[in-house]
FIDREN-595806 format. One record per residue: x, y, z of N, C-alpha, C in turn. Coordinates in steps of 0.02 Angstrom, whole numbers, padded with zeros to 5 digits, always signed. Example, Ala and Ser with C-alpha at 12.3 -4.5 7.8 and 13.67 -1.06 7.14 Angstrom:
REM FIDREN-595806
+00660-00284+00390+00615-00225+00390+00660-00165+00390;+00642-00112+00354+00684-00053+00357+00645+00002+00394;
REM end
This chain:
REM FIDREN-595806
-02736-01658+02261-02763-01728+02203-02778-01727+02147;-02762-01751+02095-02832-01753+02030-02828-01838+02032;-02881-01842+02018-02909-01924+01992-02928-01918+01912;-02896-01943+01880-02929-01953+01798-02955-01999+01769;-03027-01995+01729-03053-02057+01717-03103-02014+01680;-03098-02068+01607-03132-02059+01542-03203-02036+01568;-03229-02015+01526-03307-01949+01554-03358-02017+01557;-03364-02064+01512-03404-02087+01497-03413-02137+01580;-03350-02145+01625-03324-02203+01666-03369-02169+01743;-03369-02087+01734-03378-02068+01765-03452-02095+01830;-03511-02086+01779-03556-02128+01807-03573-02182+01837;-03522-02214+01830-03546-02299+01843-03515-02298+01924;-03589-02340+01976-03581-02315+02033-03499-02349+02061;-03471-02397+02048-03407-02394+02106-03349-02336+02079;-03370-02284+02009-03299-02262+02013-03316-02201+02067;-03394-02188+02068-03435-02129+02106-03407-02150+02194;-03421-02199+02220-03388-02210+02249-03316-02201+02282;-03281-02222+02243-03226-02220+02250-03194-02150+02229;-03221-02109+02201-03199-02045+02213-03217-02015+02279;-03305-02037+02287-03305-02016+02349-03267-02003+02407;-03251-02085+02421-03209-02118+02466-03135-02056+02476;-03118-02050+02413-03037-02027+02372-03052-01935+02411;-03109-01916+02374-03120-01852+02410-03114-01831+02475;-03154-01874+02500-03165-01847+02588-03111-01888+02619;-03041-01931+02602-02981-01933+02632-02946-01864+02629;-02944-01870+02555-02899-01789+02524-02927-01728+02581;-02972-01729+02566-02994-01665+02609-02987-01676+02697;-02986-01718+02707-02993-01728+02801-02915-01709+02800;-02879-01695+02758-02801-01684+02775-02790-01583+02757;-02836-01577+02690-02840-01515+02704-02815-01514+02636;-02807-01537+02603-02792-01555+02532-02868-01515+02491;-02828-01496+02422-02907-01484+02352-02880-01558+02331;-02937-01576+02307-02966-01612+02259-03014-01628+02207;-02995-01636+02144-03004-01636+02077-03022-01703+02024;-03093-01713+02002-03085-01759+01954-03075-01708+01891;-03052-01741+01867-03041-01732+01758-03045-01784+01723;-03056-01767+01685-03072-01833+01599-03068-01766+01557;-03064-01797+01496-03042-01783+01429-03090-01701+01427;-03053-01659+01376-03092-01607+01360-03157-01638+01302;-03196-01559+01317-03225-01571+01246-03219-01606+01168;-03243-01656+01153-03258-01690+01075-03197-01637+01033;-03220-01587+01019-03231-01509+00962-03146-01505+00981;-03133-01466+01050-03068-01472+01082-03014-01522+01063;-03043-01567+01096-02975-01625+01090-02964-01624+00982;-03023-01634+00966-02985-01654+00872-02956-01584+00866;-02989-01523+00872-02923-01466+00868-02873-01474+00888;-02851-01510+00941-02764-01503+00985-02747-01550+00941;-02783-01611+00916-02745-01659+00870-02739-01644+00810;-02766-01605+00806-02779-01577+00727-02705-01524+00710;-02702-01480+00772-02641-01437+00770-02582-01469+00783;-02580-01538+00828-02528-01544+00857-02494-01586+00775;-02505-01613+00721-02479-01630+00677-02435-01570+00635;-02437-01496+00664-02397-01468+00637-02342-01422+00695;-02350-01469+00750-02296-01445+00784-02209-01450+00756;-02220-01499+00744-02163-01513+00689-02102-01470+00666;-02053-01431+00675-02018-01358+00687-01973-01375+00599;-01965-01438+00601-01902-01457+00563-01938-01463+00501;-02017-01493+00477-02054-01469+00431-02070-01413+00402;-02034-01357+00413-02076-01278+00381-02002-01244+00392;-01997-01220+00323-01948-01185+00314-01945-01099+00357;-01890-01100+00397-01899-01030+00428-01914-00953+00435;-01917-00968+00341-01894-00913+00314-01970-00894+00317;-02020-00946+00283-02103-00941+00292-02111-00922+00361;-02084-00940+00414-02116-00916+00466-02100-00850+00510;-02023-00856+00470-01988-00771+00478-02043-00714+00452;-02062-00737+00388-02122-00686+00340-02195-00683+00406;-02208-00702+00417-02276-00731+00453-02247-00680+00510;-02215-00712+00551-02205-00662+00630-02190-00579+00595;-02171-00599+00543-02132-00481+00530-02207-00476+00493;-02277-00497+00491-02318-00505+00449-02392-00472+00512;-02356-00514+00577-02394-00467+00624-02475-00511+00608;-02501-00582+00601-02540-00589+00600-02612-00588+00665;-02590-00576+00711-02618-00597+00769-02670-00546+00748;-02738-00598+00782-02807-00541+00756-02835-00584+00688;-02795-00596+00667-02821-00627+00574-02844-00661+00564;-02883-00667+00517-02919-00748+00492-02897-00776+00463;-02886-00855+00446-02841-00886+00418-02832-00846+00347;-02900-00824+00314-02891-00806+00232-02837-00779+00253;-02837-00717+00302-02806-00638+00279-02747-00654+00309;-02703-00701+00347-02646-00738+00348-02627-00757+00317;-02681-00805+00273-02611-00809+00198-02617-00765+00164;-02669-00704+00155-02626-00675+00114-02577-00620+00126;-02533-00623+00190-02482-00595+00209-02406-00615+00199;-02452-00700+00151-02369-00727+00098-02396-00720+00020;-02426-00648-00003-02444-00678-00087-02390-00707-00119;-02332-00731-00093-02290-00766-00178-02273-00828-00124;-02319-00876-00069-02302-00939-00056-02373-00955-00110;-02374-01007-00116-02421-01092-00126-02458-01071-00059;-02550-01078-00074-02603-01100-00036-02567-01155+00030;-02543-01186+00015-02554-01249+00069-02490-01246+00103;-02422-01212+00079-02369-01176+00127-02397-01154+00148;-02405-01101+00167-02464-01025+00199-02484-01047+00227;-02550-01109+00235-02581-01141+00292-02551-01179+00323;-02506-01216+00292-02489-01238+00346-02430-01220+00403;-02378-01170+00385-02344-01132+00425-02389-01070+00460;-02446-01055+00470-02497-01020+00501-02521-01079+00556;-02554-01140+00548-02572-01183+00575-02512-01220+00652;-02428-01223+00600-02386-01222+00640-02364-01144+00694;-02401-01108+00677-02382-01051+00726-02424-01047+00774;-02489-01091+00758-02544-01085+00823-02513-01112+00879;
REM end
């Protein structure tokens, strides 16, 4: 069982009490209990940033195919962009972010 609560609320006494009670009840039945919260700020910001590039219909299938054929795994962004010399920088950068 998983309880989810924002990180800033985990230190509140009433939340700690409730989670402790829930943990004992769940574990007494032989189940596993965890408390989850939001990821670290930098990770969450990266996820939100990349989420803007997930819409397939915004990207030319040809550019995406060029990138897949170029085998950009392990390359830094600048190196990956150089694999698309006939594309504008914004087009190449957006396509790379989409594939992430």
